[in-house]
N, C-alpha and C positions, 0 to 999 in steps of 0.2 A: 438436202436429203437425197440419198441414192435411191432411184426408183427400182423396185423389185417386181419381178413378174410372177403373177399367180400361176400355179400349175393348171394345165388344161383339164386333165383327168376326164376326158370325154367318155371313155369306156366305163369309168367308175360312175359317172352321172347316169349313163344309160343302164348299167347293170343293177344299180341300187334304186333309182327313182324312175326308170323307164322314160327318161327325158334327158336331153342335153342342150346346152345353149348354142345358138347360132353364132357365127363369127361376130356379128354386131353385138349380141348379148355378152359374149365373152369380153369384147372391148369395153363395154359398159361396166362389167364387173371389175375389170382391171382399173378403170378410171375411178370407180367407187372406192376401191381399195386405196388408191393413191390419195384420194380426197380425205379418206378417214385418217391416213397417216399424217397428212398435213394438219387436219383438225386436232389430232392428238397432241400436237405441240402447244395448243392453246387451251383445249378443253380435255377433261378426262372422259373420253369417249369409249375406249375399250383397252383392255390389257392384251388383247389378242391381236398381234401385229405380224407375227411370222407368217409368210405366205401360205404354207400348207395348213397351219392352224386357222388362219382367216378363212380359207376355202372351206374347211370342214365345219368350223364352229359358227361361222356367220353366213356363208352362202349355202352350202349343202344343208345345214341344219334348218335354215329358214325355209327352204323348199321341201324339206322332209315331211312337214305336216300336211302337205297337199297330196302326198303319195297314196293316201287311203280314201281319197274322194274320187268318185267317178266323174271326172270333169266332162266327159263326153255327154253326160246327161244334163249338164247345167247349161244355162243360157250363155251365149258367147261373152257378153259384157256384164260381169259381176260387179257389185258394189262391195268393197272390202274396207274394213277399218282395222288398223293395227293399234291396239291399246297399249300404252306404255312403251312406245316404239324406241325411246332413247335415241341412239345414234342412227336409227332407221331400220332396225332389224326386228322381225323378218320382213317388214313392209317394203323396203326398197328392192331387195332381191326378188320379191314376188311381183312388184310392179314392172321390173325389167323382164322377168320371165313371161308375164302375161300382159302385153301392152294393150289388149282390148279391155282389160279390167280397169275400174276406177278405184284407186287405192288412197285412203285417207290415213295419215299418220298422226296419231293423237298422243300427246304427252303434256305434262304440266311444267316441265323444265324448259323455260323459254330459251335460254342460251343454246341448248342442244338443238331445239327445233328450228331456231333461226339458222343454225349451221346446216341442218338437214335441208332446209329450203334452198340454201345456197348450192348444195350438192344437186338438188333437183333441177335448178336453173342451169348450172354448169353442164350437167349431163343431158339436158333437154329431155327429161323424163316427163312427158306431157300428161301422163295418166296418174300422177301422184300429186297430192296436196297435203299441207299440214293444218292441224287444228291444235291450238295451244289451250290447255285447260285440264281440269279434273274430270274424269269420266262420270263422276257422280252428278256434276253440273251439266256436262255436254249431253248426256243421255236424256236429259229432261227437255232439251230443245226440240221443238216441233220438227225442224228440218233434219234432225238426227235420229230421233227415236223410231225404232222399228223400220229403218230404212235400208238396212244392209243384208246382203246375202251371206256374207262370211265375216267372222270376227276372229282375229288372231291375238293371242296374248302369250308372251314368252318372258319367263323370269320376272313376273310382276308381283305376285303375292301367293298365299295359299289358294288352293283350287276353288274352295267355296266362295272366296272373295272375288276371284277372277270371274266366276259364274255370275255373281251379282253385278259386276261391271259389264259383262258381255251381253247377257240375254236381253236387256232392254234395247240394245241397238239392233237386234236381229228382227227380220221379217219372220212371220210364221213359215216354217219349213227351212229356215236358214240354219247355218252350222257355225258353231264356235269351236276353235281348235286351241286347246290349252297345251302349251309346250312345257313338259316337265322333265326332271331328271329321274330320280327313283319314284316309285309309286307303291302304295300300300293298300291293304284291304280297309284299314281304318280311314284313310283319306278317301277311298272310294265311297264308303258308307256315308261319311259327312257330306261329300259332294252330291250323292244321290238325293239326300234329304233337301239340300239347298236348291238343287236344280228343279225338283218337283214344286217347291214354293215359287219358283221364278217362271214356271210355264215351260219347262224343258225336260229332256231326258238324256241320259248317257247312252249313246249309241255304239261306242267303241272305245276300248282302251288298247292302243297299239304299242307293243314293246319292241324295240329294235336296237341295234348297235350302230354307232357311228363308224364310217368306213375305214378311217385311218387309225384311230386310237382305240377302237372297239369299246367306247364308252356306252353305258346303258342309258337309253333315253325312252321316254314314253310320250305319246301324244294322246290326249283325251278329247273325244269328239262329243259335243253336245248338240242336240237338235231342238229347235224351238217348236213346240207343238201347240201352244196356247199363248194368248196375250199375257204379257208380264204386268202384274198389278202396278198401279201408279205409285204405290208406296216404295217401289224399288227403282233405282238404287236408293238406299237411305242416304242421309246427309253425309258430307265429307268427313271421313275418319271413322264413322260408325261401322262400315263393313269390315274394316281391319280390326277394330276393337271388339266387335261382337259378331264374329263370323256366323253366317247361317249354317245350320246343321250341327252346331256345336252346343252341347248342354241344353238342348231343346226339350 
């Protein structure tokens, strides 16, 4: 396989996200890209393999969700969990960008997460770890429930389902970021109802365009303001079959 170089786009990083990778981070992103290309020959990790597409849709998009959080007001070492991480997005780009954070990558697809663990070991990303399992089960474990400052979910399920997955993991005052494409008032209303049941509130819906293809994206920010009832998350499969906030 011929190695391809990712574009640097340093000014674009800075102008859009007010951040840019160091040389070491850029090297890690390049190595991550190469590992994903190798993994794609064995596993169905991603259809996005062209260098500029990978930069925009996997690297830039992963970090775009953090652009609306005032990181200066947060403690230096956050505990983060990326639910439904798949091939490691947005979790791995976040772990590389913020090496002081502790990032947990959660997914139920064992083959993909085993490969992600190989990437972590190959790239020596010391602040990332994997957890294999369903969020409905993992969120009930004592060492996981209400232990995280930040939860990320990208392309997992409809928003109210994502909220039920996310809020049990958060500490009070923590934030969940739901990465979405389009966003509607109907979705917002369903989510608002669900989040109130889960001890949270919607604090921001941020609409923006991707920098290369001008695709419309939304990030929805939830803040946990009260303890989540022990009945949530419900048993495996129920959140997707009977989403909160729908037909209540």
